[in-house]
Structure formats: C-alpha cells, structure tokens
SEDREN-332813 format. One record per residue (C-alpha): residue in three letters; x, y, z. Coordinates in nm, 4 decimals. Each point is the difference from the previous one (the first is absolute). Example, Ala and Ser with C-alpha at 12.3 -4.5 7.8 and 13.67 -1.06 7.14 Angstrom:
REM residues 2
{torlum 'ALA'; {1.2300; -0.4500; 0.7800}}
{torlum 'SER'; {0.1370; 0.3440; -0.0660}}
***
This chain:
REM residues 391
{torlum 'UNK'; {-3.4039; 3.6163; -3.5056}}
{torlum 'UNK'; {-0.1168; -0.0695; -0.3558}}
{torlum 'UNK'; {-0.3365; -0.1580; -0.0831}}
{torlum 'UNK'; {0.1637; -0.3356; -0.0764}}
{torlum 'UNK'; {0.0502; -0.2371; 0.2959}}
{torlum 'UNK'; {0.3306; 0.0214; 0.1811}}
{torlum 'UNK'; {0.1951; -0.3193; -0.0692}}
{torlum 'UNK'; {0.2065; -0.1024; 0.3001}}
{torlum 'UNK'; {0.2536; -0.2810; -0.0183}}
{torlum 'UNK'; {0.0548; -0.1722; 0.3352}}
{torlum 'UNK'; {0.2781; -0.2567; 0.0346}}
{torlum 'UNK'; {0.0505; -0.2201; 0.3078}}
{torlum 'UNK'; {0.1869; -0.3283; 0.0303}}
{torlum 'UNK'; {-0.0708; -0.1289; 0.3502}}
{torlum 'UNK'; {-0.2759; -0.0181; 0.2592}}
{torlum 'UNK'; {0.0699; 0.3263; 0.1863}}
{torlum 'UNK'; {0.0238; 0.1893; -0.3284}}
{torlum 'UNK'; {-0.3244; -0.1616; -0.1135}}
{torlum 'UNK'; {-0.1666; 0.1390; 0.3149}}
{torlum 'UNK'; {0.1351; 0.3498; -0.0608}}
{torlum 'UNK'; {-0.0908; -0.0107; -0.3675}}
{torlum 'UNK'; {-0.3555; -0.1038; 0.0785}}
{torlum 'UNK'; {-0.0327; 0.2788; 0.2588}}
{torlum 'UNK'; {0.1301; 0.2583; -0.2467}}
{torlum 'UNK'; {-0.2315; -0.1232; -0.2761}}
{torlum 'UNK'; {-0.2995; 0.0213; 0.2323}}
{torlum 'UNK'; {0.0964; 0.3517; 0.1131}}
{torlum 'UNK'; {0.0350; 0.1179; -0.3593}}
{torlum 'UNK'; {-0.3339; -0.1595; -0.0874}}
{torlum 'UNK'; {-0.1681; 0.1830; 0.2879}}
{torlum 'UNK'; {0.1307; 0.3288; -0.1360}}
{torlum 'UNK'; {-0.0482; -0.0533; -0.3726}}
{torlum 'UNK'; {-0.2686; -0.2661; -0.0370}}
{torlum 'UNK'; {-0.0253; -0.1030; -0.3663}}
{torlum 'UNK'; {0.2588; 0.2600; -0.0982}}
{torlum 'UNK'; {0.2861; -0.2349; 0.0891}}
{torlum 'UNK'; {0.1035; -0.3376; -0.1358}}
{torlum 'UNK'; {0.2763; -0.2273; 0.1163}}
{torlum 'UNK'; {0.2554; -0.2177; -0.1750}}
{torlum 'UNK'; {0.3002; -0.1762; 0.1424}}
{torlum 'UNK'; {0.1323; -0.2907; 0.2009}}
{torlum 'UNK'; {-0.1182; -0.1200; 0.3375}}
{torlum 'UNK'; {-0.1613; -0.2718; 0.2060}}
{torlum 'UNK'; {-0.3471; -0.0964; 0.1144}}
{torlum 'UNK'; {-0.0740; 0.3181; 0.1931}}
{torlum 'UNK'; {0.0979; 0.2263; -0.2872}}
{torlum 'UNK'; {-0.2068; -0.2173; -0.2334}}
{torlum 'UNK'; {-0.3026; 0.0551; 0.2246}}
{torlum 'UNK'; {0.0697; 0.3751; -0.0234}}
{torlum 'UNK'; {0.0010; -0.0095; -0.3800}}
{torlum 'UNK'; {0.3610; -0.0760; -0.0955}}
{torlum 'UNK'; {0.0187; -0.3053; -0.2264}}
{torlum 'UNK'; {0.3506; -0.1428; 0.0137}}
{torlum 'UNK'; {0.1421; -0.1785; -0.3066}}
{torlum 'UNK'; {0.1865; -0.2509; 0.2207}}
{torlum 'UNK'; {0.0136; -0.1477; 0.3500}}
{torlum 'UNK'; {0.2202; 0.2174; 0.2204}}
{torlum 'UNK'; {0.0848; -0.2838; 0.2398}}
{torlum 'UNK'; {0.2909; -0.0972; -0.2238}}
{torlum 'UNK'; {0.1543; 0.3430; 0.0637}}
{torlum 'UNK'; {-0.0082; -0.0258; 0.3800}}
{torlum 'UNK'; {0.3717; -0.0702; 0.0163}}
{torlum 'UNK'; {0.2050; -0.0200; 0.3197}}
{torlum 'UNK'; {0.3789; 0.0133; 0.0056}}
{torlum 'UNK'; {0.2866; 0.0953; -0.2302}}
{torlum 'UNK'; {0.0601; -0.3452; -0.1444}}
{torlum 'UNK'; {-0.3684; -0.0477; -0.0668}}
{torlum 'UNK'; {-0.0056; 0.3403; -0.1651}}
{torlum 'UNK'; {0.2844; -0.0971; -0.2301}}
{torlum 'UNK'; {-0.1677; -0.3292; -0.0876}}
{torlum 'UNK'; {-0.3295; 0.1748; -0.0682}}
{torlum 'UNK'; {0.1579; 0.2804; -0.2029}}
{torlum 'UNK'; {-0.1137; -0.1287; -0.3433}}
{torlum 'UNK'; {-0.3572; -0.0299; 0.1308}}
{torlum 'UNK'; {0.0111; 0.3494; 0.1524}}
{torlum 'UNK'; {0.1259; 0.1459; -0.3293}}
{torlum 'UNK'; {-0.2676; -0.1824; -0.1968}}
{torlum 'UNK'; {-0.2771; 0.1236; 0.2282}}
{torlum 'UNK'; {0.1429; 0.3546; -0.0011}}
{torlum 'UNK'; {-0.0049; -0.0086; -0.3805}}
{torlum 'UNK'; {-0.3576; -0.1260; 0.0095}}
{torlum 'UNK'; {-0.0976; 0.2825; 0.2341}}
{torlum 'UNK'; {0.1605; 0.2569; -0.2292}}
{torlum 'UNK'; {-0.1831; -0.1511; -0.2971}}
{torlum 'UNK'; {-0.3264; 0.0413; 0.1916}}
{torlum 'UNK'; {0.0832; 0.3673; 0.0497}}
{torlum 'UNK'; {0.0775; 0.0378; -0.3711}}
{torlum 'UNK'; {-0.3467; -0.1320; -0.0842}}
{torlum 'UNK'; {-0.1976; 0.1838; 0.2665}}
{torlum 'UNK'; {0.1872; 0.3352; 0.0025}}
{torlum 'UNK'; {-0.0503; 0.0874; 0.3692}}
{torlum 'UNK'; {-0.0022; 0.3599; 0.1226}}
{torlum 'UNK'; {0.2085; -0.0963; 0.3029}}
{torlum 'UNK'; {0.1795; -0.3122; 0.1227}}
{torlum 'UNK'; {0.0183; -0.0839; 0.3705}}
{torlum 'UNK'; {0.2559; -0.2662; 0.0905}}
{torlum 'UNK'; {-0.0531; -0.1450; 0.3452}}
{torlum 'UNK'; {0.2847; -0.1337; 0.2174}}
{torlum 'UNK'; {0.1820; -0.3134; -0.1394}}
{torlum 'UNK'; {0.3287; 0.1754; -0.0755}}
{torlum 'UNK'; {0.1564; -0.2334; -0.2569}}
{torlum 'UNK'; {-0.3074; -0.0521; -0.2161}}
{torlum 'UNK'; {-0.1408; 0.3526; 0.0103}}
{torlum 'UNK'; {0.3401; 0.1555; -0.0740}}
{torlum 'UNK'; {0.0216; -0.2003; -0.3215}}
{torlum 'UNK'; {-0.3550; 0.0966; -0.0889}}
{torlum 'UNK'; {0.0806; 0.3677; 0.0640}}
{torlum 'UNK'; {0.3034; -0.0144; -0.2284}}
{torlum 'UNK'; {-0.2054; -0.1536; -0.2798}}
{torlum 'UNK'; {-0.2843; 0.2467; 0.0413}}
{torlum 'UNK'; {0.2471; 0.2883; -0.0148}}
{torlum 'UNK'; {0.1369; -0.1237; -0.3326}}
{torlum 'UNK'; {-0.3499; -0.0646; -0.1293}}
{torlum 'UNK'; {-0.1426; 0.3425; 0.0871}}
{torlum 'UNK'; {0.2428; 0.2617; 0.1371}}
{torlum 'UNK'; {-0.2837; 0.2339; 0.1051}}
{torlum 'UNK'; {-0.2095; -0.2605; 0.1873}}
{torlum 'UNK'; {-0.0116; 0.0927; 0.3716}}
{torlum 'UNK'; {0.1497; -0.2926; 0.1910}}
{torlum 'UNK'; {-0.0690; -0.0150; 0.3733}}
{torlum 'UNK'; {0.1623; -0.2369; 0.2480}}
{torlum 'UNK'; {-0.2270; -0.0869; 0.2916}}
{torlum 'UNK'; {0.2068; -0.1233; 0.2993}}
{torlum 'UNK'; {0.3688; 0.0815; 0.0045}}
{torlum 'UNK'; {0.2802; -0.2522; 0.0223}}
{torlum 'UNK'; {0.1249; -0.0049; 0.3593}}
{torlum 'UNK'; {0.3241; 0.1823; -0.0718}}
{torlum 'UNK'; {0.0178; 0.1143; 0.3629}}
{torlum 'UNK'; {0.0560; -0.3652; 0.0900}}
{torlum 'UNK'; {0.2314; -0.1091; -0.2840}}
{torlum 'UNK'; {0.1234; 0.0781; -0.3526}}
{torlum 'UNK'; {-0.0384; 0.3806; -0.0033}}
{torlum 'UNK'; {0.1115; 0.0072; -0.3632}}
{torlum 'UNK'; {-0.3489; -0.1079; -0.0954}}
{torlum 'UNK'; {-0.1205; 0.3552; 0.0713}}
{torlum 'UNK'; {0.1995; 0.1360; -0.2941}}
{torlum 'UNK'; {-0.1080; -0.2878; -0.2216}}
{torlum 'UNK'; {-0.3657; 0.0614; 0.0801}}
{torlum 'UNK'; {0.0331; 0.3734; -0.0630}}
{torlum 'UNK'; {0.1260; -0.0744; -0.3512}}
{torlum 'UNK'; {-0.2873; -0.2395; -0.0694}}
{torlum 'UNK'; {-0.3212; 0.1629; 0.1282}}
{torlum 'UNK'; {-0.1519; 0.3482; 0.0285}}
{torlum 'UNK'; {-0.1489; -0.0091; 0.3488}}
{torlum 'UNK'; {0.0104; -0.2064; 0.3166}}
{torlum 'UNK'; {-0.2981; -0.0673; 0.2255}}
{torlum 'UNK'; {0.1556; -0.0772; 0.3367}}
{torlum 'UNK'; {-0.1535; -0.2011; 0.2830}}
{torlum 'UNK'; {0.2574; 0.1188; 0.2552}}
{torlum 'UNK'; {0.0431; 0.3612; 0.1081}}
{torlum 'UNK'; {0.3778; -0.0499; 0.0195}}
{torlum 'UNK'; {0.0407; -0.1048; -0.3672}}
{torlum 'UNK'; {0.0167; 0.3425; -0.1682}}
{torlum 'UNK'; {0.3538; 0.1047; 0.1067}}
{torlum 'UNK'; {0.1387; -0.3113; -0.1634}}
{torlum 'UNK'; {-0.1521; 0.0701; -0.3434}}
{torlum 'UNK'; {-0.0553; 0.3738; -0.0408}}
{torlum 'UNK'; {0.3746; 0.0811; -0.0164}}
{torlum 'UNK'; {0.0053; -0.2085; -0.3186}}
{torlum 'UNK'; {-0.2746; 0.2123; -0.1552}}
{torlum 'UNK'; {-0.2903; -0.2367; 0.0604}}
{torlum 'UNK'; {-0.3165; 0.1728; 0.1313}}
{torlum 'UNK'; {-0.1474; -0.1852; 0.2977}}
{torlum 'UNK'; {-0.3557; 0.0094; 0.1355}}
{torlum 'UNK'; {-0.0594; -0.1636; 0.3363}}
{torlum 'UNK'; {-0.3369; -0.1789; -0.0125}}
{torlum 'UNK'; {0.0276; -0.2283; 0.3015}}
{torlum 'UNK'; {-0.0026; -0.3738; 0.0432}}
{torlum 'UNK'; {-0.3251; -0.1651; -0.1085}}
{torlum 'UNK'; {0.0681; -0.2812; 0.2463}}
{torlum 'UNK'; {-0.0530; 0.2571; 0.2776}}
{torlum 'UNK'; {-0.3471; 0.0811; -0.1343}}
{torlum 'UNK'; {-0.1437; -0.3497; 0.0348}}
{torlum 'UNK'; {-0.3317; 0.0095; 0.1820}}
{torlum 'UNK'; {-0.0480; -0.2818; 0.2488}}
{torlum 'UNK'; {-0.3255; 0.1381; 0.1402}}
{torlum 'UNK'; {-0.1996; -0.2551; -0.1996}}
{torlum 'UNK'; {0.2177; -0.2962; 0.0981}}
{torlum 'UNK'; {-0.1824; -0.2635; 0.2036}}
{torlum 'UNK'; {0.2265; -0.2175; 0.2172}}
{torlum 'UNK'; {-0.3010; -0.1960; 0.1226}}
{torlum 'UNK'; {-0.0866; -0.0951; -0.3554}}
{torlum 'UNK'; {0.3511; -0.1354; -0.0534}}
{torlum 'UNK'; {-0.0182; -0.2014; 0.3226}}
{torlum 'UNK'; {-0.3343; -0.1482; -0.1090}}
{torlum 'UNK'; {0.1441; -0.0733; -0.3445}}
{torlum 'UNK'; {0.2840; -0.2119; 0.1449}}
{torlum 'UNK'; {-0.1891; -0.1446; 0.2970}}
{torlum 'UNK'; {0.1917; 0.1931; 0.2658}}
{torlum 'UNK'; {-0.1528; 0.1008; 0.3321}}
{torlum 'UNK'; {0.0090; 0.3601; 0.1288}}
{torlum 'UNK'; {0.3119; -0.0599; 0.2105}}
{torlum 'UNK'; {0.1812; -0.2556; -0.2199}}
{torlum 'UNK'; {0.3507; 0.1043; -0.1098}}
{torlum 'UNK'; {0.0457; 0.0674; -0.3724}}
{torlum 'UNK'; {0.3288; 0.0137; -0.1891}}
{torlum 'UNK'; {-0.0186; 0.1838; -0.3331}}
{torlum 'UNK'; {0.2727; -0.0943; -0.2482}}
{torlum 'UNK'; {0.0815; 0.2329; -0.2916}}
{torlum 'UNK'; {0.2777; -0.1599; -0.2074}}
{torlum 'UNK'; {0.0467; 0.2701; -0.2677}}
{torlum 'UNK'; {-0.1263; 0.0860; -0.3464}}
{torlum 'UNK'; {0.2895; -0.1142; -0.2210}}
{torlum 'UNK'; {0.0750; -0.3586; -0.1039}}
{torlum 'UNK'; {0.3574; 0.0420; 0.1257}}
{torlum 'UNK'; {-0.1287; 0.0985; 0.3432}}
{torlum 'UNK'; {-0.2193; -0.3083; 0.0176}}
{torlum 'UNK'; {0.2970; -0.2176; -0.0956}}
{torlum 'UNK'; {0.2447; 0.1575; 0.2458}}
{torlum 'UNK'; {-0.2101; 0.1268; 0.2886}}
{torlum 'UNK'; {-0.2901; -0.2413; 0.0290}}
{torlum 'UNK'; {0.2081; -0.3075; 0.1022}}
{torlum 'UNK'; {0.1209; 0.1793; 0.3148}}
{torlum 'UNK'; {-0.3549; 0.1227; 0.0645}}
{torlum 'UNK'; {-0.1305; -0.3562; -0.0399}}
{torlum 'UNK'; {0.2528; -0.1263; 0.2522}}
{torlum 'UNK'; {-0.0980; 0.2730; 0.2454}}
{torlum 'UNK'; {-0.3680; -0.0898; -0.0348}}
{torlum 'UNK'; {0.0759; -0.3693; 0.0465}}
{torlum 'UNK'; {0.1908; 0.0717; 0.3225}}
{torlum 'UNK'; {-0.2760; 0.2217; 0.1371}}
{torlum 'UNK'; {-0.2750; -0.2487; -0.0861}}
{torlum 'UNK'; {0.1915; -0.2787; 0.1729}}
{torlum 'UNK'; {-0.0069; 0.2007; 0.3249}}
{torlum 'UNK'; {-0.3382; 0.1671; -0.0548}}
{torlum 'UNK'; {-0.2481; -0.2360; -0.1679}}
{torlum 'UNK'; {-0.2774; 0.2568; 0.0539}}
{torlum 'UNK'; {0.1815; 0.2631; -0.2100}}
{torlum 'UNK'; {-0.1963; 0.0904; -0.3131}}
{torlum 'UNK'; {0.2152; 0.0719; -0.3055}}
{torlum 'UNK'; {-0.1139; 0.2275; -0.2823}}
{torlum 'UNK'; {0.2113; 0.0579; -0.3110}}
{torlum 'UNK'; {-0.0633; 0.3110; -0.2104}}
{torlum 'UNK'; {0.0931; -0.0659; -0.3638}}
{torlum 'UNK'; {0.0715; 0.2903; -0.2356}}
{torlum 'UNK'; {-0.1679; -0.0347; -0.3428}}
{torlum 'UNK'; {0.3390; -0.0165; -0.1740}}
{torlum 'UNK'; {0.0940; -0.3208; 0.1859}}
{torlum 'UNK'; {-0.3412; -0.1332; 0.1026}}
{torlum 'UNK'; {0.0240; -0.3403; -0.1663}}
{torlum 'UNK'; {0.3580; -0.0474; 0.1120}}
{torlum 'UNK'; {-0.0922; 0.0677; 0.3624}}
{torlum 'UNK'; {-0.3100; -0.2217; -0.0087}}
{torlum 'UNK'; {0.2025; -0.2903; -0.1349}}
{torlum 'UNK'; {0.2590; 0.0345; 0.2768}}
{torlum 'UNK'; {-0.2555; 0.0377; 0.2793}}
{torlum 'UNK'; {-0.1968; -0.3017; -0.1250}}
{torlum 'UNK'; {0.3024; -0.2138; 0.0884}}
{torlum 'UNK'; {0.0296; 0.1188; 0.3601}}
{torlum 'UNK'; {-0.0552; -0.2686; 0.2657}}
{torlum 'UNK'; {-0.2362; 0.2272; 0.1935}}
{torlum 'UNK'; {-0.3010; 0.2002; -0.1023}}
{torlum 'UNK'; {0.0422; 0.3559; -0.1285}}
{torlum 'UNK'; {-0.2532; 0.2319; -0.1598}}
{torlum 'UNK'; {0.1043; 0.1818; -0.3163}}
{torlum 'UNK'; {-0.1526; 0.3448; -0.0540}}
{torlum 'UNK'; {0.0422; 0.1629; -0.3398}}
{torlum 'UNK'; {-0.2712; 0.2671; -0.0053}}
{torlum 'UNK'; {0.0624; 0.3570; 0.1148}}
{torlum 'UNK'; {-0.2903; 0.0253; 0.2505}}
{torlum 'UNK'; {0.1010; -0.3344; 0.1501}}
{torlum 'UNK'; {0.3600; 0.1150; 0.0317}}
{torlum 'UNK'; {-0.1045; 0.3142; 0.1872}}
{torlum 'UNK'; {-0.2262; -0.2009; 0.2283}}
{torlum 'UNK'; {0.2950; -0.2303; 0.0709}}
{torlum 'UNK'; {0.2337; 0.2883; 0.0775}}
{torlum 'UNK'; {-0.2441; 0.1298; 0.2587}}
{torlum 'UNK'; {-0.0722; -0.3447; 0.1435}}
{torlum 'UNK'; {0.3549; -0.1338; 0.0235}}
{torlum 'UNK'; {0.1731; -0.0264; 0.3361}}
{torlum 'UNK'; {0.3347; 0.0386; -0.1756}}
{torlum 'UNK'; {0.1259; -0.0096; -0.3589}}
{torlum 'UNK'; {0.3035; -0.1502; -0.1698}}
{torlum 'UNK'; {0.0716; 0.2203; -0.3017}}
{torlum 'UNK'; {0.2404; 0.0168; -0.2896}}
{torlum 'UNK'; {0.1511; 0.3473; -0.0173}}
{torlum 'UNK'; {-0.1940; 0.2315; -0.2291}}
{torlum 'UNK'; {-0.3048; 0.2244; -0.0262}}
{torlum 'UNK'; {-0.2039; -0.2483; 0.2001}}
{torlum 'UNK'; {0.1901; 0.0906; 0.3176}}
{torlum 'UNK'; {-0.1431; 0.3521; -0.0175}}
{torlum 'UNK'; {-0.3468; -0.1445; -0.0523}}
{torlum 'UNK'; {0.0383; -0.2246; 0.3033}}
{torlum 'UNK'; {0.1162; 0.2925; 0.2111}}
{torlum 'UNK'; {-0.3046; 0.2028; -0.1080}}
{torlum 'UNK'; {-0.2233; -0.2904; 0.1005}}
{torlum 'UNK'; {0.1535; -0.0029; 0.3485}}
{torlum 'UNK'; {0.1596; -0.3410; -0.0427}}
{torlum 'UNK'; {0.3366; -0.0753; 0.1663}}
{torlum 'UNK'; {0.2359; -0.1838; -0.2301}}
{torlum 'UNK'; {0.3308; -0.1734; -0.0560}}
{torlum 'UNK'; {0.1696; 0.0714; -0.3341}}
{torlum 'UNK'; {0.2140; -0.2423; -0.1956}}
{torlum 'UNK'; {0.1883; 0.0286; -0.3282}}
{torlum 'UNK'; {0.2526; -0.1878; -0.2103}}
{torlum 'UNK'; {0.1899; 0.0893; -0.3154}}
{torlum 'UNK'; {0.2212; -0.2194; -0.2148}}
{torlum 'UNK'; {0.3544; -0.0252; 0.1408}}
{torlum 'UNK'; {0.1616; 0.1915; -0.2870}}
{torlum 'UNK'; {-0.2612; 0.2758; 0.0095}}
{torlum 'UNK'; {0.0352; 0.0302; 0.3769}}
{torlum 'UNK'; {0.3792; 0.0125; -0.0162}}
{torlum 'UNK'; {-0.0168; 0.2877; -0.2485}}
{torlum 'UNK'; {-0.2770; 0.1928; 0.1722}}
{torlum 'UNK'; {0.1679; -0.0311; 0.3400}}
{torlum 'UNK'; {0.2705; 0.2293; -0.1361}}
{torlum 'UNK'; {-0.2527; 0.2450; -0.1424}}
{torlum 'UNK'; {-0.2730; 0.0289; 0.2627}}
{torlum 'UNK'; {0.0230; 0.3148; 0.2116}}
{torlum 'UNK'; {-0.2729; -0.0726; 0.2565}}
{torlum 'UNK'; {-0.0221; -0.2519; 0.2852}}
{torlum 'UNK'; {-0.3697; -0.0588; -0.0656}}
{torlum 'UNK'; {-0.2029; -0.1446; -0.2866}}
{torlum 'UNK'; {-0.3496; 0.0816; 0.1281}}
{torlum 'UNK'; {-0.1341; 0.3498; -0.0637}}
{torlum 'UNK'; {-0.1471; 0.0572; 0.3430}}
{torlum 'UNK'; {0.3227; -0.1247; 0.1593}}
{torlum 'UNK'; {0.1881; 0.2488; -0.2185}}
{torlum 'UNK'; {-0.2377; 0.2767; 0.1087}}
{torlum 'UNK'; {0.0471; -0.0937; 0.3661}}
{torlum 'UNK'; {0.3734; -0.0699; -0.0399}}
{torlum 'UNK'; {-0.0584; -0.3031; 0.2186}}
{torlum 'UNK'; {-0.1006; -0.3638; -0.0313}}
{torlum 'UNK'; {-0.3631; 0.0623; 0.0899}}
{torlum 'UNK'; {-0.0700; -0.3370; -0.1622}}
{torlum 'UNK'; {0.2797; -0.2582; -0.0066}}
{torlum 'UNK'; {0.1635; -0.0569; -0.3380}}
{torlum 'UNK'; {0.1580; -0.3408; -0.0567}}
{torlum 'UNK'; {0.1968; 0.0129; -0.3236}}
{torlum 'UNK'; {0.2100; -0.2555; -0.1882}}
{torlum 'UNK'; {0.1697; -0.2424; 0.2430}}
{torlum 'UNK'; {-0.2206; 0.1258; 0.2846}}
{torlum 'UNK'; {-0.3149; -0.0793; -0.1984}}
{torlum 'UNK'; {-0.0414; -0.3540; 0.1282}}
{torlum 'UNK'; {-0.3025; -0.1880; 0.1249}}
{torlum 'UNK'; {0.1448; -0.0213; 0.3492}}
{torlum 'UNK'; {0.0744; 0.3735; 0.0293}}
{torlum 'UNK'; {-0.3307; 0.1043; -0.1533}}
{torlum 'UNK'; {-0.1964; -0.2380; 0.2205}}
{torlum 'UNK'; {0.1788; 0.1315; 0.3078}}
{torlum 'UNK'; {-0.0912; 0.3631; -0.0744}}
{torlum 'UNK'; {-0.3580; -0.0953; -0.0831}}
{torlum 'UNK'; {-0.0334; -0.2070; 0.3181}}
{torlum 'UNK'; {0.1076; 0.2976; 0.2113}}
{torlum 'UNK'; {-0.2842; 0.2033; -0.1470}}
{torlum 'UNK'; {-0.2579; -0.2775; 0.0149}}
{torlum 'UNK'; {0.0725; -0.0393; 0.3714}}
{torlum 'UNK'; {0.0335; 0.3649; 0.1032}}
{torlum 'UNK'; {-0.3002; 0.2301; -0.0385}}
{torlum 'UNK'; {0.1947; 0.2995; 0.1315}}
{torlum 'UNK'; {0.2805; -0.0514; -0.2527}}
{torlum 'UNK'; {-0.2581; -0.0031; -0.2789}}
{torlum 'UNK'; {-0.1586; 0.3177; 0.1363}}
{torlum 'UNK'; {0.3338; 0.1837; 0.0169}}
{torlum 'UNK'; {0.0955; -0.1052; -0.3510}}
{torlum 'UNK'; {-0.3321; 0.1131; -0.1475}}
{torlum 'UNK'; {0.0349; 0.3374; 0.1753}}
{torlum 'UNK'; {0.3530; 0.0423; -0.1368}}
{torlum 'UNK'; {-0.1168; -0.0993; -0.3490}}
{torlum 'UNK'; {-0.2753; 0.2627; 0.0159}}
{torlum 'UNK'; {0.2500; 0.2659; 0.1083}}
{torlum 'UNK'; {0.2264; -0.0865; -0.2935}}
{torlum 'UNK'; {-0.2950; 0.0149; -0.2408}}
{torlum 'UNK'; {-0.0827; 0.3476; 0.1289}}
{torlum 'UNK'; {0.3589; 0.1045; -0.0745}}
{torlum 'UNK'; {-0.0449; -0.1390; -0.3534}}
{torlum 'UNK'; {-0.3085; 0.2166; -0.0607}}
{torlum 'UNK'; {-0.2950; -0.2142; 0.1032}}
{torlum 'UNK'; {-0.3262; 0.1940; -0.0190}}
{torlum 'UNK'; {0.1098; 0.2289; -0.2842}}
{torlum 'UNK'; {-0.1848; 0.0605; -0.3282}}
{torlum 'UNK'; {-0.0882; -0.2979; -0.2198}}
{torlum 'UNK'; {0.3187; -0.0769; -0.1995}}
{torlum 'UNK'; {-0.1958; -0.1282; -0.3013}}
{torlum 'UNK'; {-0.1903; 0.3276; -0.0202}}
{torlum 'UNK'; {0.3229; 0.1990; 0.0392}}
{torlum 'UNK'; {0.1630; -0.2085; -0.2748}}
{torlum 'UNK'; {-0.2990; 0.0517; -0.2302}}
{torlum 'UNK'; {0.0139; 0.3781; 0.0536}}
{torlum 'UNK'; {0.3733; 0.0021; -0.0711}}
{torlum 'UNK'; {-0.0462; -0.1988; -0.3218}}
{torlum 'UNK'; {-0.2677; 0.2391; -0.1273}}
{torlum 'UNK'; {0.2190; 0.3000; 0.0784}}
{torlum 'UNK'; {0.2947; -0.1583; -0.1826}}
{torlum 'UNK'; {-0.2154; -0.0668; -0.3074}}
{torlum 'UNK'; {-0.1495; 0.3499; 0.0064}}
{torlum 'UNK'; {0.3425; 0.1611; 0.0277}}
{torlum 'UNK'; {0.1320; -0.2015; -0.2941}}
{torlum 'UNK'; {-0.3019; 0.0896; -0.2139}}
{torlum 'UNK'; {0.0363; 0.3696; 0.0883}}
{torlum 'UNK'; {0.3719; 0.0027; -0.0766}}
***
C-alpha cells in the first residue's frame, strides 16, 4: 500500500446491499484505520460506516420488469451521477453490491471512465436460478466476483471471471445479544403471549404488492385470536411507507424500525410472516419459524415463470431442496392461505419445533458458522488492489 489513504468506492442500491456495504466498510476500517476512506452510494447503515451517498437509494429499490422499464431513465441518471462521483474522487477500487440492473450500468460507466480501475461485484446474479446469460455479461463488465454461495464459481469462471467465495453475511448475524424479554416488555406482551412478526419487504413495490395480502392475513388471525400481538419490522428504505399503512389498521400493531429491536423481535416471535428475501435467512438464524409470501407483477411473473429453473425462492429451501418453510407465491399469496399456514404454527408447538430444526439444518448446509464474510470480503478487496498495483 502507498502512504496515501486507500479510496474505496462502495455502491449499494437496496437494504440488503446497504447491510453488506456497511459490514465491508467496517471490516476495512478495522484493518486500515485512517488509511482508508470511502466514497459511493448507499443507505443509512453505510452512512453510519462512513459512506456519504449523494442520493436516497430507496428510489432504486425496484421490483419487477415493468417497474424496471418505467424507472429506466431514473436508473440511468443515478448511474451517471455515480460515475461522476467516481470521476471526482478517483477511487482505487470500486465494489458494486448486488442490485443487478443498477450496478451493471455503473460498472459499464466506470469501465469507460477508467479502464484500469479494479471493479469488483459483490454478490452474483442468481444465474443458477434463471437467465444464465448474465454470467457472460458480468464477466465482460467487472474484474472480480465476491460470491456469497459456494456453488456460484462454476457459473462464472468459464467466462474468465475470477471468483472468490466469501460467504453470506446474513449467516454471520449474531443473535447472542438479542433480548426477547425486552421486546415483550416494549409491546406489553406477557411471557407466554403469542407474537406474530410481520416483515413486508424492503422495496416500495413489495409493500404495494405483498403487504395487502399480509394485512388480510393479520386481520383474519386477529379476528380469531384477539390476544395475538402483532409486530411489524420496517426496513429503512420503506419505513415511512410501512408506518403509514400500519397506522390505518383496525387493530393495534407495533412498528419496529431499529436493528436491535428487529433482532429482539425475531427471537421473541412465535411465528413470522415474511416477504421473500434476505430476512428469511435472518429469521432462520434467530430460530423463528416462518411462512413466506411473495408477489410480482403479472407480466413479470409470466416472463420469469418461463425462465426460473428452481422450484424454490428461499435460500434455505434451495439448500434443503424442500419446502422447509412454506412459500406462497402469486395467486397462492392470499390472506386466507397465509393465515391458514400461520394458524397451524401458532397452534402446534411441535410443528414449530420441527420447522426450526429443519431451518437450522439447511443453514448448516449453507455454511453457518464459517468465517466472517465481511472480513473475508475485506481481505479479498485488499488482495485485488495489491495485485493491480504490483502488475
């Protein structure tokens, strides 16, 4: 390394990427102290880790093909803005986290701007599930891939893209400090009172499409179980949107939007109703049985149905090759169906126990208990930079 600080550009466009970006920034800071500075795009967690974003990333949390087409001018504008930031700050390396459509456009602009800038993609597109052609596209656009799945490399290395497996940061979440009793006291629940935790997603499109069915499920359950406590965990990217919706519910629900509170809730909940995404892995780590729901726009779903190669949408279900947690998707994602699956688990302690055990087994197959992925990613980034400087 030279005496000047290493300038690292980190780019994330949604909540899970914001988490990974913050973890990577913190790991690099632990290694380099004042000898690293950060520029880039991210959310609240990356901001707390020292990455000041020039715009709010919530507008880039786009769900669906039609929505992507409608948002295309905005995505291009923000990609141009991100490239302009790189032109001013001259980073030593750029790390683009998840968010395929946005980060691909950023990568293409950074390549034109500075052909020798090391560009690293952190989290691969799920080409093993659909659209394998993206592997070749990514290989043409970036220099290195940091993979969160051990099975990613064979999809990308044949196209000449070096892959380093760093592990899934969601598997490294530490719930040892979570306090379920504190959550119960916070919402006025007794030690044995049932708690339903609702996690409606982190994108505006998910709130629009998924939350209505979740609301109907909660309404049905509350009608039969007045003593059921309902907690809604709101991601920072959609916090105000979720609070506004929940404020109109005819029954009381507690909105949690802080990370410690969310972890307390995951440990305290009797069962969770979750939108498909990273949060399902977090719930499994917390030992919380869950029911998973998801909806796409009809056009997007019709197209993807012809492209998807896997029966499952949840990572631990994919790892287990079984519906460890039920997945209710599209037409099956209704309040009645969701409420029915949740009621089974609220009423059956043994069913909850079996599901948690199966979730833990799937997490072990995914690599739970391995090295800290943020530390592994930080080490990989430093090696990539050192190799480029030595070349």
